[in-house]
Every structure is written in C-alpha cells, then in structure tokens.
mmCIF file of the N, C-alpha and C atoms, coordinates in Angstrom:
data_MODEL
# 
_entry.id   MODEL 
# 
loop_
_atom_site.group_PDB 
_atom_site.id 
_atom_site.type_symbol 
_atom_site.label_atom_id 
_atom_site.label_alt_id 
_atom_site.label_comp_id 
_atom_site.label_asym_id 
_atom_site.label_entity_id 
_atom_site.label_seq_id 
_atom_site.pdbx_PDB_ins_code 
_atom_site.Cartn_x 
_atom_site.Cartn_y 
_atom_site.Cartn_z 
_atom_site.occupancy 
_atom_site.B_iso_or_equiv 
_atom_site.pdbx_formal_charge 
_atom_site.auth_seq_id 
_atom_site.auth_comp_id 
_atom_site.auth_asym_id 
_atom_site.auth_atom_id 
_atom_site.pdbx_PDB_model_num 
ATOM 1   N N  . MET A 1 1  ? 2.687  -10.821 30.453 1.00 0.00 ? 1  MET A N  1 
ATOM 2   C CA . MET A 1 1  ? 3.150  -10.067 31.787 1.00 0.00 ? 1  MET A CA 1 
ATOM 3   C C  . MET A 1 1  ? 2.359  -10.483 32.758 1.00 0.00 ? 1  MET A C  1 
ATOM 4   N N  . SER A 1 2  ? 3.063  -10.647 33.934 1.00 0.00 ? 2  SER A N  1 
ATOM 5   C CA . SER A 1 2  ? 2.979  -11.270 35.414 1.00 0.00 ? 2  SER A CA 1 
ATOM 6   C C  . SER A 1 2  ? 1.503  -11.215 36.045 1.00 0.00 ? 2  SER A C  1 
ATOM 7   N N  . ASP A 1 3  ? 1.096  -10.949 36.860 1.00 0.00 ? 3  ASP A N  1 
ATOM 8   C CA . ASP A 1 3  ? 0.014  -11.762 37.292 1.00 0.00 ? 3  ASP A CA 1 
ATOM 9   C C  . ASP A 1 3  ? 0.187  -10.386 38.918 1.00 0.00 ? 3  ASP A C  1 
ATOM 10  N N  . ILE A 1 4  ? 1.229  -9.348  38.504 1.00 0.00 ? 4  ILE A N  1 
ATOM 11  C CA . ILE A 1 4  ? 0.942  -7.951  39.869 1.00 0.00 ? 4  ILE A CA 1 
ATOM 12  C C  . ILE A 1 4  ? 1.088  -7.201  39.005 1.00 0.00 ? 4  ILE A C  1 
ATOM 13  N N  . ASN A 1 5  ? 0.946  -5.584  39.760 1.00 0.00 ? 5  ASN A N  1 
ATOM 14  C CA . ASN A 1 5  ? 1.095  -4.601  39.118 1.00 0.00 ? 5  ASN A CA 1 
ATOM 15  C C  . ASN A 1 5  ? 0.955  -4.225  40.262 1.00 0.00 ? 5  ASN A C  1 
ATOM 16  N N  . ALA A 1 6  ? 1.216  -2.754  39.793 1.00 0.00 ? 6  ALA A N  1 
ATOM 17  C CA . ALA A 1 6  ? 1.457  -1.541  40.346 1.00 0.00 ? 6  ALA A CA 1 
ATOM 18  C C  . ALA A 1 6  ? 0.763  -1.219  41.772 1.00 0.00 ? 6  ALA A C  1 
ATOM 19  N N  . SER A 1 7  ? -0.523 -1.359  41.976 1.00 0.00 ? 7  SER A N  1 
ATOM 20  C CA . SER A 1 7  ? -1.030 -1.183  43.394 1.00 0.00 ? 7  SER A CA 1 
ATOM 21  C C  . SER A 1 7  ? -0.662 -1.902  44.575 1.00 0.00 ? 7  SER A C  1 
ATOM 22  N N  . MET A 1 8  ? -0.205 -3.182  43.978 1.00 0.00 ? 8  MET A N  1 
ATOM 23  C CA . MET A 1 8  ? 0.084  -4.536  45.446 1.00 0.00 ? 8  MET A CA 1 
ATOM 24  C C  . MET A 1 8  ? 1.459  -3.742  46.009 1.00 0.00 ? 8  MET A C  1 
ATOM 25  N N  . THR A 1 9  ? 0.619  -4.307  46.873 1.00 0.00 ? 9  THR A N  1 
ATOM 26  C CA . THR A 1 9  ? 1.804  -3.722  48.265 1.00 0.00 ? 9  THR A CA 1 
ATOM 27  C C  . THR A 1 9  ? 3.293  -4.650  47.961 1.00 0.00 ? 9  THR A C  1 
ATOM 28  N N  . ILE A 1 10 ? 4.055  -3.865  48.103 1.00 0.00 ? 10 ILE A N  1 
ATOM 29  C CA . ILE A 1 10 ? 5.824  -4.813  48.230 1.00 0.00 ? 10 ILE A CA 1 
ATOM 30  C C  . ILE A 1 10 ? 5.204  -6.328  48.365 1.00 0.00 ? 10 ILE A C  1 
ATOM 31  N N  . ASN A 1 11 ? 5.351  -5.994  49.830 1.00 0.00 ? 11 ASN A N  1 
ATOM 32  C CA . ASN A 1 11 ? 5.484  -7.499  50.700 1.00 0.00 ? 11 ASN A CA 1 
ATOM 33  C C  . ASN A 1 11 ? 4.390  -8.622  50.338 1.00 0.00 ? 11 ASN A C  1 
ATOM 34  N N  . ASP A 1 12 ? 2.925  -8.121  49.703 1.00 0.00 ? 12 ASP A N  1 
ATOM 35  C CA . ASP A 1 12 ? 2.748  -8.603  48.303 1.00 0.00 ? 12 ASP A CA 1 
ATOM 36  C C  . ASP A 1 12 ? 2.639  -9.962  47.739 1.00 0.00 ? 12 ASP A C  1 
ATOM 37  N N  . VAL A 1 13 ? 3.550  -8.641  46.584 1.00 0.00 ? 13 VAL A N  1 
ATOM 38  C CA . VAL A 1 13 ? 4.350  -9.814  45.837 1.00 0.00 ? 13 VAL A CA 1 
ATOM 39  C C  . VAL A 1 13 ? 5.696  -10.445 46.108 1.00 0.00 ? 13 VAL A C  1 
ATOM 40  N N  . VAL A 1 14 ? 6.417  -9.912  47.081 1.00 0.00 ? 14 VAL A N  1 
ATOM 41  C CA . VAL A 1 14 ? 7.178  -10.475 47.389 1.00 0.00 ? 14 VAL A CA 1 
ATOM 42  C C  . VAL A 1 14 ? 6.989  -11.921 48.129 1.00 0.00 ? 14 VAL A C  1 
ATOM 43  N N  . ASN A 1 15 ? 5.753  -12.244 49.110 1.00 0.00 ? 15 ASN A N  1 
ATOM 44  C CA . ASN A 1 15 ? 5.277  -12.981 49.400 1.00 0.00 ? 15 ASN A CA 1 
ATOM 45  C C  . ASN A 1 15 ? 4.978  -14.683 48.384 1.00 0.00 ? 15 ASN A C  1 
ATOM 46  N N  . LYS A 1 16 ? 4.299  -13.234 47.521 1.00 0.00 ? 16 LYS A N  1 
ATOM 47  C CA . LYS A 1 16 ? 3.629  -14.305 46.050 1.00 0.00 ? 16 LYS A CA 1 
ATOM 48  C C  . LYS A 1 16 ? 5.294  -14.820 45.148 1.00 0.00 ? 16 LYS A C  1 
ATOM 49  N N  . HIS A 1 17 ? 6.074  -13.735 45.034 1.00 0.00 ? 17 HIS A N  1 
ATOM 50  C CA . HIS A 1 17 ? 6.964  -14.228 44.594 1.00 0.00 ? 17 HIS A CA 1 
ATOM 51  C C  . HIS A 1 17 ? 8.370  -13.833 45.349 1.00 0.00 ? 17 HIS A C  1 
ATOM 52  N N  . PRO A 1 18 ? 8.790  -14.345 45.745 1.00 0.00 ? 18 PRO A N  1 
ATOM 53  C CA . PRO A 1 18 ? 10.080 -14.363 47.063 1.00 0.00 ? 18 PRO A CA 1 
ATOM 54  C C  . PRO A 1 18 ? 11.472 -13.850 46.082 1.00 0.00 ? 18 PRO A C  1 
ATOM 55  N N  . HIS A 1 19 ? 11.415 -13.883 44.761 1.00 0.00 ? 19 HIS A N  1 
ATOM 56  C CA . HIS A 1 19 ? 12.604 -13.797 44.476 1.00 0.00 ? 19 HIS A CA 1 
ATOM 57  C C  . HIS A 1 19 ? 12.787 -12.488 43.653 1.00 0.00 ? 19 HIS A C  1 
ATOM 58  N N  . THR A 1 20 ? 11.890 -11.950 43.412 1.00 0.00 ? 20 THR A N  1 
ATOM 59  C CA . THR A 1 20 ? 11.368 -10.023 43.207 1.00 0.00 ? 20 THR A CA 1 
ATOM 60  C C  . THR A 1 20 ? 12.071 -9.416  44.046 1.00 0.00 ? 20 THR A C  1 
ATOM 61  N N  . MET A 1 21 ? 12.732 -10.008 45.414 1.00 0.00 ? 21 MET A N  1 
ATOM 62  C CA . MET A 1 21 ? 12.778 -9.244  46.566 1.00 0.00 ? 21 MET A CA 1 
ATOM 63  C C  . MET A 1 21 ? 14.285 -8.319  45.818 1.00 0.00 ? 21 MET A C  1 
ATOM 64  N N  . LYS A 1 22 ? 15.672 -9.317  45.002 1.00 0.00 ? 22 LYS A N  1 
ATOM 65  C CA . LYS A 1 22 ? 16.992 -8.774  44.348 1.00 0.00 ? 22 LYS A CA 1 
ATOM 66  C C  . LYS A 1 22 ? 15.960 -7.483  43.931 1.00 0.00 ? 22 LYS A C  1 
ATOM 67  N N  . ILE A 1 23 ? 15.185 -7.371  42.795 1.00 0.00 ? 23 ILE A N  1 
ATOM 68  C CA . ILE A 1 23 ? 14.674 -6.556  42.111 1.00 0.00 ? 23 ILE A CA 1 
ATOM 69  C C  . ILE A 1 23 ? 14.049 -5.020  43.230 1.00 0.00 ? 23 ILE A C  1 
ATOM 70  N N  . PHE A 1 24 ? 13.555 -4.991  43.906 1.00 0.00 ? 24 PHE A N  1 
ATOM 71  C CA . PHE A 1 24 ? 12.871 -4.448  45.007 1.00 0.00 ? 24 PHE A CA 1 
ATOM 72  C C  . PHE A 1 24 ? 14.497 -3.836  45.857 1.00 0.00 ? 24 PHE A C  1 
ATOM 73  N N  . SER A 1 25 ? 15.368 -4.142  46.418 1.00 0.00 ? 25 SER A N  1 
ATOM 74  C CA . SER A 1 25 ? 16.457 -4.119  46.927 1.00 0.00 ? 25 SER A CA 1 
ATOM 75  C C  . SER A 1 25 ? 17.090 -2.989  45.544 1.00 0.00 ? 25 SER A C  1 
ATOM 76  N N  . LYS A 1 26 ? 17.091 -3.470  44.715 1.00 0.00 ? 26 LYS A N  1 
ATOM 77  C CA . LYS A 1 26 ? 18.133 -2.833  43.279 1.00 0.00 ? 26 LYS A CA 1 
ATOM 78  C C  . LYS A 1 26 ? 17.654 -1.094  43.860 1.00 0.00 ? 26 LYS A C  1 
ATOM 79  N N  . TYR A 1 27 ? 16.207 -1.058  44.325 1.00 0.00 ? 27 TYR A N  1 
ATOM 80  C CA . TYR A 1 27 ? 15.981 0.286   44.128 1.00 0.00 ? 27 TYR A CA 1 
ATOM 81  C C  . TYR A 1 27 ? 15.736 0.645   44.841 1.00 0.00 ? 27 TYR A C  1 
ATOM 82  N N  . GLN A 1 28 ? 16.209 -0.048  46.104 1.00 0.00 ? 28 GLN A N  1 
ATOM 83  C CA . GLN A 1 28 ? 16.163 0.305   46.763 1.00 0.00 ? 28 GLN A CA 1 
ATOM 84  C C  . GLN A 1 28 ? 15.327 0.620   47.976 1.00 0.00 ? 28 GLN A C  1 
ATOM 85  N N  . LEU A 1 29 ? 14.018 -0.111  47.955 1.00 0.00 ? 29 LEU A N  1 
ATOM 86  C CA . LEU A 1 29 ? 12.636 -0.149  47.890 1.00 0.00 ? 29 LEU A CA 1 
ATOM 87  C C  . LEU A 1 29 ? 12.051 -0.914  49.046 1.00 0.00 ? 29 LEU A C  1 
ATOM 88  N N  . ASP A 1 30 ? 11.895 -0.339  50.451 1.00 0.00 ? 30 ASP A N  1 
ATOM 89  C CA . ASP A 1 30 ? 11.707 -1.278  51.095 1.00 0.00 ? 30 ASP A CA 1 
ATOM 90  C C  . ASP A 1 30 ? 11.074 -2.632  51.435 1.00 0.00 ? 30 ASP A C  1 
ATOM 91  N N  . THR A 1 31 ? 12.017 -3.882  51.798 1.00 0.00 ? 31 THR A N  1 
ATOM 92  C CA . THR A 1 31 ? 10.379 -5.208  51.891 1.00 0.00 ? 31 THR A CA 1 
ATOM 93  C C  . THR A 1 31 ? 10.536 -5.040  53.151 1.00 0.00 ? 31 THR A C  1 
ATOM 94  N N  . CYS A 1 32 ? 10.931 -4.240  54.621 1.00 0.00 ? 32 CYS A N  1 
ATOM 95  C CA . CYS A 1 32 ? 10.352 -4.948  55.502 1.00 0.00 ? 32 CYS A CA 1 
ATOM 96  C C  . CYS A 1 32 ? 9.098  -3.884  56.125 1.00 0.00 ? 32 CYS A C  1 
ATOM 97  N N  . CYS A 1 33 ? 9.302  -3.476  56.817 1.00 0.00 ? 33 CYS A N  1 
ATOM 98  C CA . CYS A 1 33 ? 8.733  -2.144  57.274 1.00 0.00 ? 33 CYS A CA 1 
ATOM 99  C C  . CYS A 1 33 ? 7.992  -1.100  56.321 1.00 0.00 ? 33 CYS A C  1 
ATOM 100 N N  . GLY A 1 34 ? 8.725  -1.227  55.402 1.00 0.00 ? 34 GLY A N  1 
ATOM 101 C CA . GLY A 1 34 ? 8.117  -0.364  54.652 1.00 0.00 ? 34 GLY A CA 1 
ATOM 102 C C  . GLY A 1 34 ? 7.097  -1.370  52.926 1.00 0.00 ? 34 GLY A C  1 
ATOM 103 N N  . GLY A 1 35 ? 7.422  -2.482  53.190 1.00 0.00 ? 35 GLY A N  1 
ATOM 104 C CA . GLY A 1 35 ? 6.563  -3.233  52.356 1.00 0.00 ? 35 GLY A CA 1 
ATOM 105 C C  . GLY A 1 35 ? 5.041  -3.311  52.603 1.00 0.00 ? 35 GLY A C  1 
ATOM 106 N N  . HIS A 1 36 ? 4.333  -2.465  53.200 1.00 0.00 ? 36 HIS A N  1 
ATOM 107 C CA . HIS A 1 36 ? 2.826  -2.430  52.990 1.00 0.00 ? 36 HIS A CA 1 
ATOM 108 C C  . HIS A 1 36 ? 2.866  -1.737  52.146 1.00 0.00 ? 36 HIS A C  1 
ATOM 109 N N  . GLN A 1 37 ? 3.215  -0.883  51.847 1.00 0.00 ? 37 GLN A N  1 
ATOM 110 C CA . GLN A 1 37 ? 2.800  0.588   50.668 1.00 0.00 ? 37 GLN A CA 1 
ATOM 111 C C  . GLN A 1 37 ? 3.092  -0.518  49.786 1.00 0.00 ? 37 GLN A C  1 
ATOM 112 N N  . GLU A 1 38 ? 1.962  0.163   48.482 1.00 0.00 ? 38 GLU A N  1 
ATOM 113 C CA . GLU A 1 38 ? 2.005  -0.646  47.352 1.00 0.00 ? 38 GLU A CA 1 
ATOM 114 C C  . GLU A 1 38 ? 2.939  0.419   46.447 1.00 0.00 ? 38 GLU A C  1 
ATOM 115 N N  . ILE A 1 39 ? 3.757  -0.219  45.325 1.00 0.00 ? 39 ILE A N  1 
ATOM 116 C CA . ILE A 1 39 ? 4.470  -0.325  44.486 1.00 0.00 ? 39 ILE A CA 1 
ATOM 117 C C  . ILE A 1 39 ? 4.249  1.213   44.557 1.00 0.00 ? 39 ILE A C  1 
ATOM 118 N N  . ASP A 1 40 ? 3.447  1.592   43.330 1.00 0.00 ? 40 ASP A N  1 
ATOM 119 C CA . ASP A 1 40 ? 3.029  2.283   42.680 1.00 0.00 ? 40 ASP A CA 1 
ATOM 120 C C  . ASP A 1 40 ? 4.016  3.528   43.623 1.00 0.00 ? 40 ASP A C  1 
ATOM 121 N N  . VAL A 1 41 ? 3.360  3.941   44.686 1.00 0.00 ? 41 VAL A N  1 
ATOM 122 C CA . VAL A 1 41 ? 3.107  4.789   45.997 1.00 0.00 ? 41 VAL A CA 1 
ATOM 123 C C  . VAL A 1 41 ? 4.673  4.952   46.116 1.00 0.00 ? 41 VAL A C  1 
ATOM 124 N N  . ALA A 1 42 ? 5.614  3.425   46.493 1.00 0.00 ? 42 ALA A N  1 
ATOM 125 C CA . ALA A 1 42 ? 7.402  3.484   47.313 1.00 0.00 ? 42 ALA A CA 1 
ATOM 126 C C  . ALA A 1 42 ? 7.511  3.934   46.080 1.00 0.00 ? 42 ALA A C  1 
ATOM 127 N N  . ALA A 1 43 ? 7.724  3.672   44.572 1.00 0.00 ? 43 ALA A N  1 
ATOM 128 C CA . ALA A 1 43 ? 8.503  4.862   43.610 1.00 0.00 ? 43 ALA A CA 1 
ATOM 129 C C  . ALA A 1 43 ? 8.435  5.846   43.266 1.00 0.00 ? 43 ALA A C  1 
ATOM 130 N N  . LYS A 1 44 ? 8.177  6.472   43.990 1.00 0.00 ? 44 LYS A N  1 
ATOM 131 C CA . LYS A 1 44 ? 6.963  7.226   43.712 1.00 0.00 ? 44 LYS A CA 1 
ATOM 132 C C  . LYS A 1 44 ? 7.525  8.253   44.779 1.00 0.00 ? 44 LYS A C  1 
ATOM 133 N N  . LEU A 1 45 ? 7.794  7.683   46.118 1.00 0.00 ? 45 LEU A N  1 
ATOM 134 C CA . LEU A 1 45 ? 8.769  7.920   46.798 1.00 0.00 ? 45 LEU A CA 1 
ATOM 135 C C  . LEU A 1 45 ? 10.167 7.877   47.153 1.00 0.00 ? 45 LEU A C  1 
ATOM 136 N N  . TYR A 1 46 ? 10.543 6.942   46.767 1.00 0.00 ? 46 TYR A N  1 
ATOM 137 C CA . TYR A 1 46 ? 11.972 7.043   46.821 1.00 0.00 ? 46 TYR A CA 1 
ATOM 138 C C  . TYR A 1 46 ? 13.000 6.961   45.295 1.00 0.00 ? 46 TYR A C  1 
ATOM 139 N N  . GLY A 1 47 ? 11.881 7.519   44.819 1.00 0.00 ? 47 GLY A N  1 
ATOM 140 C CA . GLY A 1 47 ? 12.360 8.202   42.595 1.00 0.00 ? 47 GLY A CA 1 
ATOM 141 C C  . GLY A 1 47 ? 12.630 6.980   42.187 1.00 0.00 ? 47 GLY A C  1 
ATOM 142 N N  . ALA A 1 48 ? 12.219 5.893   42.190 1.00 0.00 ? 48 ALA A N  1 
ATOM 143 C CA . ALA A 1 48 ? 12.576 4.860   41.129 1.00 0.00 ? 48 ALA A CA 1 
ATOM 144 C C  . ALA A 1 48 ? 11.419 4.800   39.658 1.00 0.00 ? 48 ALA A C  1 
ATOM 145 N N  . ASP A 1 49 ? 11.714 4.252   38.848 1.00 0.00 ? 49 ASP A N  1 
ATOM 146 C CA . ASP A 1 49 ? 11.108 4.382   37.091 1.00 0.00 ? 49 ASP A CA 1 
ATOM 147 C C  . ASP A 1 49 ? 10.304 3.832   37.430 1.00 0.00 ? 49 ASP A C  1 
ATOM 148 N N  . LEU A 1 50 ? 8.417  3.961   37.414 1.00 0.00 ? 50 LEU A N  1 
ATOM 149 C CA . LEU A 1 50 ? 7.623  3.028   37.664 1.00 0.00 ? 50 LEU A CA 1 
ATOM 150 C C  . LEU A 1 50 ? 7.284  2.041   36.172 1.00 0.00 ? 50 LEU A C  1 
ATOM 151 N N  . GLU A 1 51 ? 8.276  2.351   35.632 1.00 0.00 ? 51 GLU A N  1 
ATOM 152 C CA . GLU A 1 51 ? 7.199  1.456   34.130 1.00 0.00 ? 51 GLU A CA 1 
ATOM 153 C C  . GLU A 1 51 ? 9.026  0.610   34.390 1.00 0.00 ? 51 GLU A C  1 
ATOM 154 N N  . LEU A 1 52 ? 10.395 0.818   34.422 1.00 0.00 ? 52 LEU A N  1 
ATOM 155 C CA . LEU A 1 52 ? 11.425 0.174   34.203 1.00 0.00 ? 52 LEU A CA 1 
ATOM 156 C C  . LEU A 1 52 ? 11.222 -0.999  35.731 1.00 0.00 ? 52 LEU A C  1 
ATOM 157 N N  . LEU A 1 53 ? 10.904 -0.631  36.510 1.00 0.00 ? 53 LEU A N  1 
ATOM 158 C CA . LEU A 1 53 ? 10.682 -0.980  37.393 1.00 0.00 ? 53 LEU A CA 1 
ATOM 159 C C  . LEU A 1 53 ? 9.545  -2.894  37.535 1.00 0.00 ? 53 LEU A C  1 
ATOM 160 N N  . MET A 1 54 ? 8.638  -2.164  37.211 1.00 0.00 ? 54 MET A N  1 
ATOM 161 C CA . MET A 1 54 ? 7.158  -3.612  36.815 1.00 0.00 ? 54 MET A CA 1 
ATOM 162 C C  . MET A 1 54 ? 8.325  -4.369  35.950 1.00 0.00 ? 54 MET A C  1 
ATOM 163 N N  . LYS A 1 55 ? 8.897  -3.764  34.752 1.00 0.00 ? 55 LYS A N  1 
ATOM 164 C CA . LYS A 1 55 ? 9.220  -4.320  33.785 1.00 0.00 ? 55 LYS A CA 1 
ATOM 165 C C  . LYS A 1 55 ? 10.366 -5.194  34.271 1.00 0.00 ? 55 LYS A C  1 
ATOM 166 N N  . GLU A 1 56 ? 10.626 -4.625  35.023 1.00 0.00 ? 56 GLU A N  1 
ATOM 167 C CA . GLU A 1 56 ? 11.388 -5.806  36.063 1.00 0.00 ? 56 GLU A CA 1 
ATOM 168 C C  . GLU A 1 56 ? 11.559 -7.247  36.456 1.00 0.00 ? 56 GLU A C  1 
ATOM 169 N N  . LEU A 1 57 ? 10.534 -6.740  37.532 1.00 0.00 ? 57 LEU A N  1 
ATOM 170 C CA . LEU A 1 57 ? 9.992  -7.795  37.965 1.00 0.00 ? 57 LEU A CA 1 
ATOM 171 C C  . LEU A 1 57 ? 9.197  -8.230  37.066 1.00 0.00 ? 57 LEU A C  1 
ATOM 172 N N  . ASP A 1 58 ? 8.513  -8.198  36.452 1.00 0.00 ? 58 ASP A N  1 
ATOM 173 C CA . ASP A 1 58 ? 7.852  -9.183  35.266 1.00 0.00 ? 58 ASP A CA 1 
ATOM 174 C C  . ASP A 1 58 ? 8.457  -9.768  34.832 1.00 0.00 ? 58 ASP A C  1 
ATOM 175 N N  . GLU A 1 59 ? 9.400  -9.602  34.410 1.00 0.00 ? 59 GLU A N  1 
ATOM 176 C CA . GLU A 1 59 ? 10.768 -10.409 33.269 1.00 0.00 ? 59 GLU A CA 1 
ATOM 177 C C  . GLU A 1 59 ? 11.534 -11.509 35.173 1.00 0.00 ? 59 GLU A C  1 
ATOM 178 N N  . VAL A 1 60 ? 11.310 -10.742 35.873 1.00 0.00 ? 60 VAL A N  1 
ATOM 179 C CA . VAL A 1 60 ? 12.221 -11.574 36.845 1.00 0.00 ? 60 VAL A CA 1 
ATOM 180 C C  . VAL A 1 60 ? 10.940 -13.096 37.529 1.00 0.00 ? 60 VAL A C  1 
ATOM 181 N N  . ILE A 1 61 ? 9.935  -12.549 37.093 1.00 0.00 ? 61 ILE A N  1 
ATOM 182 C CA . ILE A 1 61 ? 8.534  -13.139 37.208 1.00 0.00 ? 61 ILE A CA 1 
ATOM 183 C C  . ILE A 1 61 ? 8.476  -14.476 36.489 1.00 0.00 ? 61 ILE A C  1 
ATOM 184 N N  . ARG A 1 62 ? 8.778  -13.974 34.973 1.00 0.00 ? 62 ARG A N  1 
ATOM 185 C CA . ARG A 1 62 ? 7.932  -15.197 34.124 1.00 0.00 ? 62 ARG A CA 1 
ATOM 186 C C  . ARG A 1 62 ? 9.688  -15.448 34.328 1.00 0.00 ? 62 ARG A C  1 
ATOM 187 N N  . SER A 1 63 ? 11.123 -15.495 34.083 1.00 0.00 ? 63 SER A N  1 
ATOM 188 C CA . SER A 1 63 ? 12.038 -15.725 34.565 1.00 0.00 ? 63 SER A CA 1 
ATOM 189 C C  . SER A 1 63 ? 12.034 -17.477 35.410 1.00 0.00 ? 63 SER A C  1 
ATOM 190 N N  . GLY A 1 64 ? 11.105 -16.965 36.674 1.00 0.00 ? 64 GLY A N  1 
ATOM 191 C CA . GLY A 1 64 ? 11.959 -18.418 38.050 1.00 0.00 ? 64 GLY A CA 1 
ATOM 192 C C  . GLY A 1 64 ? 12.751 -17.596 38.698 1.00 0.00 ? 64 GLY A C  1 
ATOM 193 N N  . LYS A 1 65 ? 13.707 -16.462 38.021 1.00 0.00 ? 65 LYS A N  1 
ATOM 194 C CA . LYS A 1 65 ? 14.958 -16.217 39.035 1.00 0.00 ? 65 LYS A CA 1 
ATOM 195 C C  . LYS A 1 65 ? 15.127 -15.266 39.346 1.00 0.00 ? 65 LYS A C  1 
# 
C-alpha cells in the first residue's frame, strides 16, 4: 500500500507524486482549480469508482511511472 489515502487532497497527492496526474486525468478529476478537494469527495462528485481509483493510484505510485 502506498502512502496516500482517500482523505488527502488531489493537490497533495500530485505534489508528492507528480506521475499520478495521469490517473486523475483518466478519471476526469480536476488537478487544477478542483485539486483542493479530497480524493473521496471528488470521486463522489464526478462519479468515479473510488476503490478502483485508489488501486490505480497505488499501482502508479509503487511503479514510479
């Protein structure tokens, strides 16, 4: 498991792990003006599957790509 959780803001995750931006973009989650939202809140607002999103974020963080 990576060092992120669903209560972190999108900006916090992107600042710590810039390569996660591609996952947020895939789910059409705003990494700019809306990046202040917590991952779980943004996922709910935009209809993203939180469990799958967190899994993909974890995978990209662990792979470093």
